[in-house]
N, C-alpha and C positions, 0 to 999 in steps of 0.2 A: 504492500500500499504505499503511496506517494503523499504527500503534505505540503503546504506552502502557508506560511503566515503573511498576511497584509495586514495593513493598519487603514482604519476609515479613513476615505477620501471624496471628496466630490468628483475628482475625475477617475473614470473605471482604473481599478488597478490588475494587472492582468498576473492571474494566478499559473496557466498553462495553456498549451493547445494541444489539441488532439491530434494525434497523425493523420495524414491523408488518407482517405477513406477508411477510417476508424472512428469508432463511438466510443468516448469515455463515460463513466459512470460516477456520479460524486456519492461517496460512502458516506461522508458525515461534514458537519458542519461545527466548530466550537468557537463562541464569542466570549472574551474576556474583557468587561467592560469596566474600565478604572477611572472613565471620566466623569464629568458631572451633569451633562444632559443626555436626553435619549436619544437615540439613533436609530435611524432606518435603514436597512441593508437590503441589496438587490443583486441576487447572483444571475447574471446573464451570460449569455451563449453567443458569440459574434462570430458568422461564418457567409460564407458566398455561394450561393446556390450555384448550379450548373447549367449553363447555358442550354438551350434546345433551340428546334427550329421553330418554337412558337416564341420564345421569350429568351431576352438577354440575361445573363448572370449579374445577380443583384446581392449587395451587401445587406445582411439581415443579423440585427441584432433583438432576441429573444430574451424579456424577461423569464427566467425558470424558477425563481423562489424570492418572495420578498416576506422581510420579518423585521419587527422593530423589537430592540433590546433597552432595558430601563439600566439608567445609572447604577454600577455597582453588582450588576446582574452577572451572571454567568451563565451563556445559552449552550446547549447542547444541543444538537440533532443527528441521530444516527439511523441509516438507511440501509438495513439489511439488504433489503429487495433494489436498492441502488435503482431508484425509479428516475431519477434527474439525469437527462441524458445531455452531453455537450458534444457537439458537431463539429465546433472548430476553437475559437479561443474562449475559455472561461475567465469572466471578469468578475469582480466586486467592486460596487458601487455604493456611495452612502450620500445621505443629504447634509451630513457636516464633514468637518477635517477636525480629526482627531487622534493623536499618536496614542492616546491611552485606549483605544480600543484596537484589540487586536483579534483577528479574523484568521480562523484556520480552517482551510480547505482539505479535505480529504477524498483522494480518488483511487 
């Protein structure tokens, strides 16, 4: 199992990129919130569709999970069935910039 820690930021932070023609699945999310304000986090999947005869390739950003974490809270979400699929680049976005909010993504 791989993991990466990023901090809350209003610019989407890159966690990993799935290999071409491969689907990665999120196994868990952990948030250690030592900040002073509630934070809303968004797990995103950024990928490019394949061009076809009927349509050109297009960049797509899909929100895969959105959740809020209160100050002083530790949030853990483990997914044994790995229901969140990442087709391209896995990103974590936030509504605030806070170095005291550590987000760990496990895949």
